[in-house]
Every structure is written in structure tokens, then in C-alpha cells.
N, C-alpha and C positions, 0 to 999 in steps of 0.2 A: 378094602384096601383099594387105593387109587394107584394104577399102574401107568406111568408115564413113559411112552417109547419115543425115544429120541432120535428121530430120523435124521441122518447127517445132512448139514447144510440147510436146515429148515427151521432155525431159531432155536434149536435145541439147547444150546450151551446159555442163551441169555434166558430162556425159561426156568433151565435149572436155577441160575442165580436167584430170580425171584421166588422160586419154590422155596430154596433153602432158607431165604430171608423170613418167610412166613412160616414154614413148618419147623424150622431148626431141627433139633435132634430127631424128631418124628420122621424125616426123610432119610432114605438109604440111597445112596447112588450105587448104581450096578453098572459097571463098564468092565471091558476084557473079555467079553464073548466072542469078538471078532464078527458079530453079527453083521447081514447085509453084504456079506463077502463069502460067495461059493466057491470054496476050494476046499478039497478033503482035510487038511490041517484046520481050518476054522470049523468046519462042521462037528469033526471029532472034539476040538476044543470046547465048543458049546454044549455038545451032550455031557461032557464030565461035569462042566460047570452047572448045567441044569440038575443034575443029579445030586451033586453037593448042596446047590441051594434050596432044592426041594425037601432035602432032609433037616433044614432048619425053619420047618412051617411055623413050630410054637414059638420060638425066637422072633421072627419076623412078624407075627401076629401082635405080640406082646410089646416090642419095641417100635412100630414103624406104622405110619397111616399112609405112606406113599413111599413108591420105589421108581426111581428116575434113571434112565440111562438107555444105553446101546445093548438092548437084548431082545431075542423075539419073544412075543406073547406066550407062544408054547410054555416057555420055561417056567411060567406061573399059572397057565390056564388050569381052572379047576382045583386050585392049592387053597384059597380061601373061602371064607362063607360068602362074601361078596367081592365082587371085582368090577370096576370101572377101569376100562382101558382108555388112555386119552394120547392123542399124538397131533402134531403139526405136520402139514404136507406144504411141499413148494411146488411151483410151476416146475415140470420135468426139464424144461431147455435150460432154465436159470439154475436147477439144483445140480443138473449133470455138469455143466460148465464150471459152476462153483466148487464142487468136489474134484474135477481134475485139477482145477488151481490150487486148491488146499494140497492135495498129494505132491503138486509140482514144487510149491515152496517150503514143504515138510519132509527134507528127507532124513532129518534127525530122529524122527519119532521110531521109537523101536516098537514097530508093529508089522507084522507079515505084510500088508498091504503095499506099505511104503517100501519095504523091501524089494519085493516083486516088482513093482511099479518102476522103480530107479534102477535095478539091475538090468532090465529091459530096455532100458531109457525110452519110455513109451512116449509116443506122439500122442495127440488128442484123437486122431483116429483109432491109434491102437488100443488106446483106453476105450472108446466106444465099442470096439470089436471085443474087448475082454470079457468072456462070458461070465466071470466072477461077479460082476457087476450089473449084469443085465438086469433092468427093471428093480434096480436097488430100493426104491422106497416101498415097492409091492413086497420085497422080501421080508421088509419089517413086520409084515401084517401075520407072517407064519400061515398057521391054518385058519385065522380069521379073515373074515371080509371087513371092508371099511364100515358097513352097516352094524356091524358088532361092537364098534366104539361107542363108549358112552359119550364123549367129546370130540370133535373135529375141529382143528384150528388151520388157518392158512396162513403161512408165512409173511406173505405180503400184507396182511391186516394183523399183525402180531399183537398190538396191544388191544385191539378188539377182541382177538382170540383170548388174552388173558382177562378182559373183563368177562367173556363168555365163561371162563373157567371158575372166576370168583360167584358169577351168578349161580352156575350149576351146582357148586359144591360148597359154597356158603364161605368161602375164604375171602382173603383180603390181600392179594398179592398187588404190590404197589411197586414204583419208581421205575427207571430208566435201566436198561441194561443192553449193551451193544457189544458182545463177546464174539471173538473169532470171525470178525469181519476180515474181507479181503482189504488190507491198508492200501491197495493200488485202485480201489474201487470205492471204498467208504460208504458200502451199502449200495450204492448206484448197480444198475442191471447189466447185465453184460450184453453185448451187441451180438445178436444170433442171425446167421447168414443161412441162406437155403440148404446148402450142403449140409449143416450141421444138423438142422432141423429134420432133414430127412434121414438123418444117421439115428437120431433120437427116436424118432418115430418107427425105425426098423428095430432098433435095440432096445428101447424102452418104451415100447407100445402100450404095455399095461400100465407103465406109470402116467402114461398121456391119460388113460382112461381113470386111472385112480384119481388124480387132479380134477379131472371132470366131475366124478363123483363126489369128491371132498368138498368141492364148491357149492354142489348142491345140498348137500347135508349141512355144511357150515351155515349157508344161507336160512335153512329152515330153523337151525338151532338158534341162530342169533335173534332171527324174527321172533320165535318163541319166547327168549329170555329179555327181549327188548334192549339188547345193546346193539 
């Protein structure tokens, strides 16, 4: 089973569309855990949903070849005979700013993180200091380390990462997909000032190190695959 972890604001929606086109009905989308959001309600929700999903083991094996979504890897860890975890990661300064802007422009979403964010009228600094999202990309690894992943992608080289996936898993993902991009930026990077960078280093230091390791692994994997 391929288990594709959708790290927020790291190309996961675009990757999902390419996966869906290639795998069709053999792909299951798993969203709704409130993963990567460390508050008691989200932790309990994830626990309950994990128990329910693990009870479906035989059904999942029969019906699907890949699961993609916002889920912690521990939800499936050890459940299937073979497990290949894959994920794309993004520069933590860009990912952090992008996620803040996403929350800001989506007050209508029925999700606890949006509700709490907008009720508190959070500034960018408030968001950075909010411990629920500290090291958000690292949260998505759960008990795994990045070295446990079968494939590591880099959002900044999205289509090369797609080619790496095709090479490693013998698939044919193709086409263009640009979903959930900030309409005010059209995919361009955010301007990062020194104060913001220092705050990310303080509150998302593990993500900074994670991204450094991700780039190392990605370079090694693409070189080996010749992509």
C-alpha cells in the first residue's frame, strides 16, 4: 500500500489530482482527521478515526492501492503487508506564510482550526506563536522519521517529484495541476523579512531541519532514479 501524506501547502492538492487520474478507483482519499493541529479536540478526533479505519484493514487491502490525505502515518503504520509512505515538503518559511494566508482567506470552512483562528482574530505573530501549529510539517510524520519514507518530494520542484514517484512506483502520473494556489500570488514566493524568519526559526525549528534533510534525501533519490 502506498500511503501519501498530504502536508498542507506543499503541493498536496495538485498531487492528489494527478494520483486520482492515474489510480482511479484504486485510490482512497482520507481527510478529516484534523492532523497537524495539536489541540485536544483534534487529538481525540484522530484517535477515534484511527480505530475505525484500522478495523477496515481487509476492505482497504481489497479495494485500494494508495491512500492520500491529511492523516498521521501512525494511523496505518503496521497495518498492511507492505507500506510505502511518501510526502512532499516545502520551505518552512514559505509553507508557514502560505498556511497563514490560507486560513485568513477561508473563514467559511467548517474546520476547528479556521473557527479558532478567526474567533481569535489572529495576526501573523499570533499564528506563529500558536502552539497548535508549531512544527506543522514535522507533526505530519508522527512517530516516523523522514528517513522512514519511501519517497520524499520537494514542493519547489513539484513535477520533478512527480517524475520521481513515477520512476519509483512504475506509475504514469502526468498533466498539469495547480490547485489551491493563493490567487494573490499565482504561485510566486512570499517576501520573508528577518523578523518572520526569526520567528519561524523559533517556533518551527524542527521544520527547518526537516526541510534540510528532505532536500538531501530528495537529491539522493532523484540522482539514483535519473530524473
